[in-house]
C-alpha positions in Angstrom: 35.7 8.0 11.5 32.8 5.8 11.3 30.9 4.8 8.2 27.1 5.2 7.9 25.0 2.3 6.4 22.4 3.8 4.3 19.6 1.2 3.5 17.7 1.9 0.5 14.2 0.4 0.7 12.7 -1.0 -2.6 9.4 -0.2 -4.1 6.9 -3.0 -3.5 3.3 -3.3 -4.7 0.6 -3.5 -2.2 -3.0 -3.3 -3.0 -5.6 -0.9 -1.5 -9.3 -1.1 -1.5 -11.4 1.2 -3.7 -14.3 2.8 -2.1 -17.7 3.2 -3.4 -17.6 -0.1 -5.6 -20.5 -2.4 -5.5 -17.7 -5.4 -5.2 -14.3 -5.5 -3.5 -11.9 -3.9 -6.1 -8.1 -3.8 -5.0 -5.9 -1.4 -6.7 -2.0 -2.2 -6.9 -0.2 0.5 -5.8 3.8 1.3 -5.2 4.9 1.7 -1.5 8.1 1.4 0.7 8.4 -0.9 3.5 9.3 1.2 6.5 9.2 -1.3 9.1 7.9 -4.9 9.0 4.6 -5.1 7.4 4.3 -1.2 7.4 4.6 0.7 4.3 4.5 4.3 3.0 2.3 5.0 -0.1 4.2 6.4 -2.9 1.9 6.1 -5.7 -0.2 9.2 -6.4 -4.0 8.8 -7.1 -4.0 10.5 -10.6 -7.9 10.7 -10.8 -9.5 10.7 -7.5 -12.9 11.8 -8.8 -12.9 8.2 -10.5 -11.2 6.2 -8.0 -11.6 6.6 -4.3 -8.6 5.0 -2.4 -9.0 3.7 1.2 -5.5 5.0 1.7 -3.8 7.6 -0.1 -0.2 9.2 -1.1 2.3 9.2 1.7 0.1 7.6 4.2 1.8 5.1 6.4 -0.4 1.7 6.5 -0.1 -1.5 8.2 -0.5 -4.5 5.5 -1.0 -8.2 5.9 -1.4 -10.9 3.3 -5.1 -11.6 2.2 -6.5 -14.0 -0.4 -8.2 -11.8 -3.0 -11.1 -12.8 -5.1 -9.1 -14.1 -7.9 -7.5 -16.6 -5.5 -4.2 -15.0 -5.3 -2.4 -14.1 -1.9 -1.5 -10.4 -2.0 0.0 -7.9 0.6 -3.1 -5.5 1.4 -3.4 -2.3 3.3 -5.5 -3.0 6.3 -5.2 0.2 8.7 -3.3 3.4 9.1 -0.2 3.2 11.1 -0.2 5.5 14.2 
């Protein structure tokens, strides 16, 4: 009998762009890494009429580190993973 190894991925914070803003505004959300630099979004947008996220709940996105306007380096969603 063989044993299976179950790997539980931890939640991480990634940033998604808010649409229809006059400046670039980045929203911190929770996601789980499913492969290197690819994440599944697990945060739900509680008020989509107020905030329009570029990527939404359960979408799988590619991420990369970027310097944001507050001069911090963050992991941001850049594209849907196909």
